[in-house]
N, CA, C and O of each residue as an XYZ file, in Angstrom:
612
protein
N    -300.618    188.045    130.652
C    -299.103    188.217    130.708
C    -298.338    187.346    132.091
O    -297.167    187.026    132.297
N    -299.516    187.167    132.832
C    -298.662    186.144    133.942
C    -298.997    184.764    133.882
O    -298.876    183.895    134.745
N    -299.416    184.709    132.779
C    -299.355    182.971    132.266
C    -298.500    182.377    131.838
O    -298.104    181.268    132.195
N    -297.892    183.418    130.562
C    -296.268    183.139    130.070
C    -295.110    183.462    131.063
O    -293.916    183.166    131.071
N    -295.831    184.110    131.814
C    -294.248    184.148    133.161
C    -294.283    183.021    134.169
O    -293.344    182.656    134.877
N    -295.786    182.413    134.116
C    -295.735    181.087    134.976
C    -295.242    180.248    134.160
O    -294.777    179.333    134.840
N    -295.025    179.974    132.654
C    -294.881    179.015    132.004
C    -293.707    179.079    131.926
O    -293.258    177.979    131.607
N    -292.796    179.969    132.080
C    -291.763    180.208    131.611
C    -290.430    179.138    132.164
O    -289.428    178.894    131.492
N    -290.675    178.679    133.333
C    -289.779    177.150    134.218
C    -290.458    176.030    133.028
O    -289.527    175.534    132.393
N    -291.615    175.582    132.629
C    -291.976    174.783    132.326
C    -291.332    173.958    130.887
O    -291.944    172.986    130.443
N    -290.368    174.329    130.387
C    -289.530    174.084    129.594
C    -288.576    173.402    129.599
O    -288.386    172.309    129.066
N    -287.479    174.464    130.638
C    -286.533    173.266    131.266
C    -287.133    172.494    132.190
O    -286.455    171.475    132.066
N    -287.679    172.328    132.769
C    -288.777    171.877    133.590
C    -288.760    170.514    132.949
O    -288.138    169.603    133.496
N    -289.435    170.319    131.772
C    -289.597    169.408    131.193
C    -288.818    168.207    130.289
O    -289.103    167.038    130.027
N    -287.750    169.050    129.965
C    -286.626    168.748    129.589
C    -285.536    167.626    130.764
O    -284.899    166.574    130.711
N    -285.820    168.504    131.552
C    -285.225    167.674    132.674
C    -285.757    166.425    132.802
O    -285.381    165.276    132.571
N    -286.628    166.901    133.185
C    -287.559    165.359    133.461
C    -287.496    164.128    132.128
O    -287.309    162.917    132.016
N    -287.674    164.868    131.583
C    -287.190    163.770    130.233
C    -285.508    163.133    130.081
O    -285.276    161.975    129.733
N    -284.791    163.817    130.309
C    -282.706    163.409    130.683
C    -283.108    162.731    131.916
O    -282.081    162.083    132.119
N    -283.955    162.412    132.951
C    -284.118    161.949    133.813
C    -284.808    160.231    133.084
O    -284.365    159.083    133.048
N    -285.535    160.619    132.810
C    -285.934    158.934    132.259
C    -285.405    158.620    130.848
O    -285.916    157.987    129.923
N    -284.593    159.058    130.930
C    -283.388    158.526    129.658
C    -282.545    157.495    130.016
O    -282.121    156.585    129.303
N    -282.352    157.703    131.105
C    -281.344    157.077    132.137
C    -282.234    155.462    132.278
O    -281.636    154.494    132.747
N    -283.174    155.391    131.980
C    -283.974    153.940    132.224
C    -284.418    153.118    131.345
O    -284.834    151.966    131.467
N    -284.219    154.280    129.789
C    -284.428    153.660    128.435
C    -284.055    152.301    128.522
O    -283.428    151.860    129.485
N    -284.435    151.578    127.502
C    -284.019    150.171    126.727
C    -282.621    149.772    125.663
O    -281.863    148.841    125.391
N    -282.916    151.201    125.311
C    -281.576    151.234    124.096
C    -280.753    152.709    124.882
O    -281.135    153.858    124.663
N    -279.782    152.414    125.650
C    -279.083    153.279    126.512
C    -278.179    154.365    125.192
O    -277.990    155.580    125.232
N    -277.797    153.434    124.192
C    -276.931    154.392    123.528
C    -277.853    155.231    122.561
O    -277.361    156.354    122.451
N    -279.165    155.084    121.719
C    -280.281    155.672    121.626
C    -280.488    156.660    122.299
O    -280.687    157.768    121.800
N    -280.478    156.432    123.500
C    -281.059    157.535    124.703
C    -279.648    158.505    125.159
O    -279.757    159.703    125.420
N    -278.712    157.975    125.189
C    -277.357    158.796    125.346
C    -277.228    160.128    124.120
O    -276.927    161.305    124.321
N    -277.556    159.477    122.901
C    -277.717    160.194    121.848
C    -278.209    161.452    121.685
O    -277.674    162.407    121.122
N    -279.918    161.339    122.544
C    -280.824    161.788    122.600
C    -280.325    162.414    124.042
O    -279.181    162.194    123.644
N    -280.182    162.816    124.953
C    -279.690    163.466    126.238
C    -278.591    164.489    125.355
O    -278.787    165.702    125.429
N    -277.690    164.086    124.704
C    -276.869    165.088    124.475
C    -277.456    166.079    123.417
O    -276.792    167.059    123.079
N    -278.908    165.793    122.801
C    -279.637    167.425    122.125
C    -280.461    167.740    123.138
O    -281.087    168.785    122.960
N    -280.694    167.071    124.313
C    -281.569    167.816    125.429
C    -280.429    168.955    125.884
O    -280.456    170.177    126.032
N    -279.687    168.191    125.990
C    -278.491    169.276    127.217
C    -277.538    170.821    126.243
O    -276.803    171.748    126.583
N    -278.068    170.367    125.104
C    -277.882    171.648    124.447
C    -278.537    172.496    124.423
O    -278.104    173.645    124.335
N    -279.996    172.156    124.507
C    -281.555    172.553    124.194
C    -281.390    173.577    125.846
O    -281.449    174.807    125.869
N    -281.220    172.840    126.874
C    -281.163    173.182    128.430
C    -280.353    174.365    127.713
O    -280.943    175.382    127.347
N    -278.817    174.170    127.507
C    -277.661    174.737    127.902
C    -278.272    176.535    127.216
O    -278.126    177.621    127.775
N    -278.979    176.222    125.798
C    -280.140    177.763    125.773
C    -280.882    178.532    127.011
O    -280.899    179.628    127.571
N    -281.610    176.969    127.079
C    -282.431    177.764    128.463
C    -281.952    178.537    129.230
O    -282.316    179.700    129.398
N    -280.895    177.851    129.895
C    -280.307    178.238    131.296
C    -278.988    179.347    130.655
O    -278.732    180.192    131.514
N    -278.316    179.483    129.657
C    -277.390    180.396    129.445
C    -277.968    181.348    128.447
O    -277.556    182.506    128.374
N    -278.450    181.111    128.057
C    -278.863    182.287    126.717
C    -280.251    182.771    126.658
O    -280.719    182.994    125.541
N    -281.006    182.974    127.747
C    -282.563    183.305    127.638
C    -282.542    184.828    127.572
O    -283.216    185.514    126.804
N    -281.445    185.372    128.728
C    -281.576    186.732    128.187
C    -282.201    187.670    129.197
O    -282.454    188.873    129.258
N    -282.345    186.556    129.994
C    -283.492    187.627    131.185
C    -282.861    186.699    132.796
O    -282.632    185.537    133.133
N    -282.782    188.402    133.543
C    -282.016    188.002    134.479
C    -282.866    187.707    135.612
O    -282.590    187.137    136.668
N    -283.851    188.157    135.233
C    -285.195    187.922    135.862
C    -285.062    186.359    136.071
O    -285.283    186.173    137.268
N    -284.891    185.567    135.663
C    -285.158    183.983    135.843
C    -283.941    183.126    136.710
O    -284.125    182.123    137.400
N    -282.668    183.821    136.464
C    -281.848    183.138    137.212
C    -281.809    182.564    138.347
O    -280.866    181.817    138.612
N    -283.039    182.843    139.436
C    -283.496    181.792    140.943
C    -284.092    180.779    140.613
O    -284.222    179.706    141.201
N    -284.579    181.242    139.342
C    -285.707    179.824    138.603
C    -284.655    179.208    138.137
O    -284.328    178.659    139.190
N    -283.861    178.866    137.374
C    -283.660    178.459    136.825
C    -282.317    177.669    137.298
O    -281.978    176.559    136.888
N    -281.722    178.359    138.111
C    -280.801    177.542    139.999
C    -281.725    176.456    140.455
O    -281.567    175.237    140.519
N    -282.627    177.153    140.722
C    -283.711    175.851    141.263
C    -283.712    174.847    140.764
O    -283.119    173.870    141.223
N    -284.577    174.853    139.394
C    -284.677    174.207    138.126
C    -283.236    173.175    137.950
O    -283.222    172.007    138.340
N    -282.324    173.707    137.438
C    -280.572    172.778    137.550
C    -280.389    172.300    138.432
O    -279.609    171.379    138.190
N    -280.795    172.351    140.093
C    -279.947    171.684    140.781
C    -281.074    171.541    141.861
O    -280.734    171.677    143.036
N    -282.546    171.247    141.528
C    -283.404    170.546    141.903
C    -282.815    169.215    142.754
O    -281.698    168.839    142.400
N    -283.314    168.645    143.587
C    -283.132    167.367    144.565
C    -283.648    166.121    143.193
O    -282.909    165.258    142.720
N    -284.732    166.319    142.903
C    -285.519    164.989    142.030
C    -285.268    164.810    140.614
O    -285.287    163.766    139.963
N    -284.914    166.583    140.061
C    -284.546    165.816    138.427
C    -283.540    166.851    138.000
O    -283.428    167.285    136.854
N    -282.738    167.238    139.168
C    -282.118    168.255    138.585
C    -281.000    167.646    137.703
O    -281.134    166.533    137.195
N    -279.401    168.744    137.462
C    -278.069    167.966    136.322
C    -277.414    167.150    137.814
O    -277.196    165.943    137.920
N    -277.205    168.151    138.812
C    -276.772    166.916    139.593
C    -276.731    165.840    139.502
O    -275.840    165.213    138.929
N    -278.210    165.142    140.345
C    -279.012    163.941    140.264
C    -278.477    163.421    139.198
O    -277.625    162.537    139.274
N    -278.931    163.927    138.027
C    -278.399    163.582    136.703
C    -276.951    162.862    136.567
O    -276.825    161.681    136.244
N    -276.129    163.532    136.791
C    -274.507    163.119    136.579
C    -274.560    161.831    137.625
O    -274.285    160.764    137.077
N    -274.844    161.762    138.926
C    -274.749    161.064    140.393
C    -275.647    159.711    139.027
O    -274.606    159.233    138.575
N    -276.313    159.279    138.581
C    -277.331    158.603    138.312
C    -276.690    157.637    137.139
O    -276.781    156.452    136.819
N    -275.971    158.844    136.666
C    -275.325    157.967    134.693
C    -274.145    157.561    134.884
O    -273.616    156.831    134.046
N    -273.410    157.994    136.160
C    -272.070    157.228    136.145
C    -272.102    155.553    135.646
O    -271.221    155.150    134.886
N    -273.037    154.755    136.071
C    -272.832    153.688    135.866
C    -273.028    152.936    134.727
O    -273.076    151.723    134.527
N    -273.202    154.576    133.540
C    -273.951    153.835    132.476
C    -272.597    154.643    130.950
O    -272.709    155.553    130.129
N    -271.719    153.857    131.228
C    -271.069    154.435    130.286
C    -271.366    155.058    128.998
O    -270.560    155.920    128.648
N    -272.492    154.775    128.099
C    -272.833    155.484    127.111
C    -273.187    156.816    127.693
O    -272.871    157.488    126.711
N    -273.619    157.709    128.582
C    -273.533    158.682    128.888
C    -272.356    159.706    129.226
O    -272.425    160.916    129.440
N    -271.374    158.944    129.212
C    -270.447    159.798    129.025
C    -270.284    161.719    128.617
O    -270.376    162.809    129.183
N    -270.045    161.236    127.511
C    -270.273    162.967    126.771
C    -271.361    163.534    126.846
O    -271.557    164.674    126.424
N    -272.612    162.477    127.651
C    -273.640    163.924    127.871
C    -273.260    164.270    129.150
O    -273.728    165.339    129.541
N    -272.525    163.656    129.934
C    -271.953    163.996    131.426
C    -270.939    165.062    131.421
O    -270.841    165.917    132.302
N    -270.131    164.958    130.299
C    -269.126    166.011    130.267
C    -269.913    167.370    129.812
O    -269.711    168.527    130.181
N    -270.943    166.819    128.823
C    -271.712    168.399    128.392
C    -272.804    169.023    129.769
O    -273.197    170.189    129.796
N    -273.071    168.245    130.567
C    -273.683    168.251    131.393
C    -272.980    169.611    132.401
O    -273.553    170.647    132.738
N    -271.403    169.121    132.749
C    -270.689    169.635    133.770
C    -269.834    170.930    133.272
O    -269.195    171.685    134.005
N    -269.991    171.027    131.619
C    -269.696    172.105    131.422
C    -270.693    173.346    131.285
O    -270.443    174.538    131.467
N    -271.945    172.708    130.897
C    -273.137    173.218    131.463
C    -273.330    174.046    132.625
O    -273.791    175.169    132.420
N    -273.088    173.735    133.699
C    -273.310    173.821    135.237
C    -272.204    174.381    135.317
O    -272.100    175.338    136.085
N    -270.865    173.860    134.409
C    -269.809    175.520    135.105
C    -269.576    176.770    134.448
O    -268.750    177.635    134.739
N    -270.697    176.742    133.214
C    -270.666    178.305    132.856
C    -271.821    178.634    133.505
O    -271.730    179.857    133.609
N    -272.975    178.259    134.068
C    -273.931    178.554    134.791
C    -273.533    178.887    136.052
O    -273.893    180.055    136.195
N    -272.851    178.419    137.305
C    -272.029    178.967    137.884
C    -270.904    179.885    137.647
O    -270.320    180.296    138.650
N    -270.566    180.215    136.674
C    -269.988    181.704    136.177
C    -270.509    182.666    136.339
O    -270.061    183.654    136.922
N    -271.752    182.505    135.750
C    -273.202    183.327    135.305
C    -273.385    184.006    136.652
O    -272.974    185.135    136.916
N    -274.082    183.155    137.523
C    -274.505    183.438    138.633
C    -273.888    183.835    139.755
O    -274.455    184.331    140.728
N    -272.183    183.528    139.590
C    -271.452    183.943    140.948
C    -272.097    183.304    141.891
O    -272.613    182.187    141.870
N    -272.013    184.318    142.962
C    -272.238    184.342    144.875
C    -273.222    183.691    145.006
O    -273.307    182.828    145.880
N    -274.098    183.940    144.240
C    -276.117    183.355    144.289
C    -275.718    181.822    143.874
O    -276.583    180.987    143.610
N    -274.379    181.553    143.847
C    -274.497    179.589    144.076
C    -273.993    179.068    145.100
O    -273.675    177.882    145.187
N    -273.870    179.943    146.004
C    -273.581    179.521    147.463
C    -274.372    178.523    147.808
O    -273.803    177.431    147.801
N    -275.977    178.512    148.241
C    -276.660    177.358    148.090
C    -276.545    176.004    148.294
O    -276.789    175.157    149.154
N    -275.990    176.130    146.963
C    -275.576    174.651    145.982
C    -274.223    174.364    145.848
O    -273.676    173.365    145.380
N    -273.615    175.705    146.477
C    -272.223    174.947    146.890
C    -271.467    173.367    147.014
O    -270.667    172.720    146.338
N    -272.425    173.127    148.623
C    -271.878    171.569    148.981
C    -272.565    170.923    147.640
O    -271.831    170.251    146.915
N    -273.407    171.028    147.418
C    -273.613    169.400    146.463
C    -272.785    169.525    144.861
O    -272.751    168.466    144.235
N    -272.256    170.523    144.317
C    -271.918    170.902    143.578
C    -270.178    170.429    143.792
O    -269.529    169.837    142.930
N    -269.756    170.771    144.878
C    -268.392    169.919    145.528
C    -268.798    168.535    145.483
O    -268.284    167.587    144.890
N    -269.329    168.570    145.867
C    -269.739    166.845    146.162
C    -270.180    165.876    144.844
O    -270.010    164.659    144.760
N    -270.582    166.458    144.192
C    -271.032    165.992    142.898
C    -269.388    165.668    141.943
O    -269.097    164.688    141.257
N    -268.499    167.011    142.280
C    -267.758    167.293    141.343
C    -267.029    165.844    141.992
O    -266.906    164.827    141.309
N    -266.666    165.928    143.140
C    -265.793    164.580    143.884
C    -265.795    163.272    143.310
O    -264.908    162.648    142.729
N    -267.655    162.824    143.756
C    -267.451    161.487    143.109
C    -267.425    161.248    141.813
O    -267.025    160.140    141.456
N    -267.952    162.481    140.547
C    -267.453    162.270    139.278
C    -265.894    161.681    139.185
O    -265.479    160.678    138.606
N    -265.167    162.717    139.999
C    -263.280    162.636    139.111
C    -263.177    161.569    139.991
O    -261.957    161.658    140.130
N    -263.446    160.743    140.612
C    -263.389    159.764    141.365
C    -264.025    158.382    140.967
O    -263.427    157.320    141.146
N    -264.912    158.445    140.577
C    -265.134    157.357    139.630
C    -265.766    157.185    138.341
O    -266.409    156.163    138.103
N    -265.608    158.278    137.342
C    -265.310    158.278    136.299
C    -264.293    157.749    135.483
O    -263.182    158.206    135.753
N    -264.323    157.033    134.687
C    -263.051    157.134    134.375
C    -262.517    157.677    132.648
O    -261.572    157.098    132.112
N    -263.003    158.430    132.180
C    -262.702    158.897    131.371
C    -261.789    160.686    131.578
O    -262.146    161.523    132.407
N    -260.930    160.818    130.851
C    -259.896    161.866    131.422
C    -260.413    163.444    131.519
O    -260.149    164.257    132.404
N    -261.265    163.630    130.282
C    -262.399    164.484    129.527
C    -263.337    165.097    130.707
O    -263.377    166.315    130.886
N    -264.148    164.119    131.563
C    -264.971    164.128    132.336
C    -264.254    164.405    133.450
O    -264.631    165.453    133.976
N    -263.606    164.010    133.856
C    -262.222    164.613    135.404
C    -261.911    165.751    134.988
O    -262.198    166.757    135.637
N    -261.341    165.791    133.960
C    -261.174    167.634    133.280
C    -262.270    168.432    134.219
O    -262.259    168.953    135.334
N    -263.162    168.254    133.222
C    -265.095    168.991    133.672
C    -265.079    168.957    134.576
O    -265.167    170.098    135.030
N    -264.967    167.804    135.744
C    -265.608    168.070    137.127
C    -264.366    169.051    137.711
O    -264.740    169.909    138.510
N    -263.097    169.017    137.431
C    -262.353    169.852    138.440
C    -262.343    171.087    137.444
O    -262.012    172.212    137.819
N    -262.583    170.904    136.640
C    -263.098    172.861    136.372
C    -264.152    173.608    137.046
O    -264.073    174.727    137.552
N    -265.107    172.856    136.981
C    -266.010    172.917    137.846
C    -265.807    173.209    139.080
O    -266.504    174.030    139.676
N    -264.891    172.615    139.580
C    -264.790    173.024    141.024
C    -263.494    174.113    141.183
O    -263.376    174.563    142.323
N    -262.664    174.516    140.340
C    -262.199    175.478    140.059
C    -263.078    177.005    140.065
O    -262.829    178.013    140.724
N    -264.114    176.774    139.140
C    -264.940    177.688    138.983
C    -265.661    178.106    140.326
O    -266.079    179.213    140.665
N    -265.681    176.911    140.982
C    -266.759    177.213    142.080
C    -265.920    178.284    142.877
O    -266.215    179.474    142.998
N    -264.519    177.463    143.541
C    -263.574    178.512    144.304
C    -263.449    179.390    143.601
O    -263.895    180.300    144.300
N    -263.244    179.702    142.951
C    -263.701    181.466    142.510
C    -264.258    182.155    142.167
O    -263.981    183.070    141.391
N    -265.566    181.786    142.855
C    -267.136    182.519    142.672
C    -266.948    182.719    143.982
O    -268.017    182.575    144.575
N    -265.803    183.065    144.902
C    -265.321    183.780    146.593
C    -266.906    183.253    147.409
O    -267.741    184.102    147.721
N    -267.090    182.007    147.628
C    -268.005    181.669    148.390
C    -267.420    181.307    149.533
O    -266.541    180.445    149.513
N    -267.699    181.728    150.351
C    -267.091    181.489    152.014
C    -266.716    180.012    152.502
O    -267.620    179.197    152.318
N    -265.845    179.645    152.940
C    -265.470    178.144    153.235
C    -266.375    177.857    154.007
O    -266.551    176.662    153.771
N    -267.292    178.236    155.015
C    -268.737    177.890    155.343
C    -269.188    176.792    154.435
O    -269.252    175.566    154.525
N    -269.477    177.681    153.531
C    -270.539    177.006    152.067
C    -270.107    175.504    151.932
O    -270.826    174.568    151.582
N    -268.935    175.476    152.241
C    -268.265    174.225    151.547
C    -268.582    173.479    152.812
O    -269.054    172.391    152.482
N    -268.535    173.575    153.880
C    -268.605    172.524    155.375
C    -267.608    171.845    154.968
O    -267.674    170.651    154.673
N    -266.572    172.557    154.915
C    -265.606    171.803    154.924
C    -265.320    171.222    156.479
O    -265.703    171.766    157.515
N    -264.505    169.906    156.365
C    -264.379    169.149    157.651
C    -266.164    168.675    158.681
O    -266.326    168.316    159.848
N    -267.023    168.879    157.707
C    -268.090    168.523    158.415
C    -268.556    166.869    157.547
O    -267.810    166.793    156.570
N    -268.988    166.290    157.572
C    -269.625    165.113    157.179
C    -271.039    164.726    157.862
O    -271.622    163.693    157.533
C-alpha cells in the first residue's frame, strides 16, 4: 500500500512537467491546445481527488518553484497562444485556494505577485479578470497581512 501512496503525486507531477515542456514546443498553437487538456486533467487531480490527505502534496506540486503553475503562468505570458490556458490555470488556482483556505499562507506572496504580473502584462480582459478573482479569493482566506509582506521588497 505504501507504493500506491508514494505514486499518488506522480501523475500531477508528470502533467506539470509536460505543461512546462509545452512552452518550448515549436508549434505553439498545437502546444497551447494540448496544454488545455493537461490543465483539465490537473483540475481533476487537484480538485476532485476526494482525499483531503493529499492537500499538502497537491499544494507543494501546484506551487512548486521549479514546475508549478505559478511558474507556468509567468513563463507563458510572452506567448499569446497560451492565453486560454492561462485563464484556465488562474481559475484552477482560484478553486484550489478556495479549497485549502488558510493553509495557502506559505504561498500567498507568490500568488499575489503572479496575479499582479498577469494583470499588468496580460492584454486579454478575461485573464485580467481571472487574476483579480484569484487575488480577491486570496484576500478572503483571512490570511494575515504579514503573509503578504506588504511594503517589503
